[in-house]
N, C-alpha and C positions, 0 to 999 in steps of 0.2 A: 489564487493558485499558489502564490508565494508562501502563504501560511502552510499549505500542504507540503511544499518542498522543505520546510524547516522541521517537519516531523521525522522522528526516527522510524525505523521499520516497525518496531513494536507498537509505537503510538498510532501510526497509520493503520496497522492491522486491527488493533483494538477498536478504533473508531469505525472501521469498515464492518467489523462484526456487529457492533451496536446498530449501525445503519441497517444492516440486513435484518436483524431481529425486529427493528421497528417496522420495516417494510413488510415483513412476513406476518406481522400481527393483523394486517388487513384493515386497520382502523384509521389509516391516514387518508385525507382527501387526495384526489388524483394529483393536483398541482404540487402538493408537498412531497408526494411519492416520486414525482418526476425530478424535483429538485434534489431529493436525497439520492436518487439513482445517479444523477449527474455527478454529484460529489463522490459517490461510491466509485464511479468509473475513474475519476481522477485519483482517488486514494489507491485503487487497485493498480493503476499505471505507475504511481509513485513506488508502491511496494515492489512491483516487478522490476523497475529500474534499480532499486537498491539491491535486490537479489542478484541481478545481472552484474552489478558493480562488484559485489562481494565474490561472485563466482570468478570474475576476471582476476581479482586480486589473488584468489586461491590458485588459479591456474598459473599466474606469474610466479608465485612462490614455488609451486611444484616444478616448474620449468627451470627455475634457478638452482634447484637442488638443495641439499642440506648445507646449512651455514656452519662453518668451522670456526 
């Protein structure tokens, strides 16, 4: 999981898209599909956390008002 935490949003999202494409192909064995699904869930959670962090930063800047 630590390796996922080191990914940028763009890197994690790109990997998530690739996992989804592989899984949608329908050509993977069940066990590998489950493994990829689990990693995809972790990637999605990481992306969500990064988005929430960015949203909070933007909110703080907006609340602080314009810098003079």
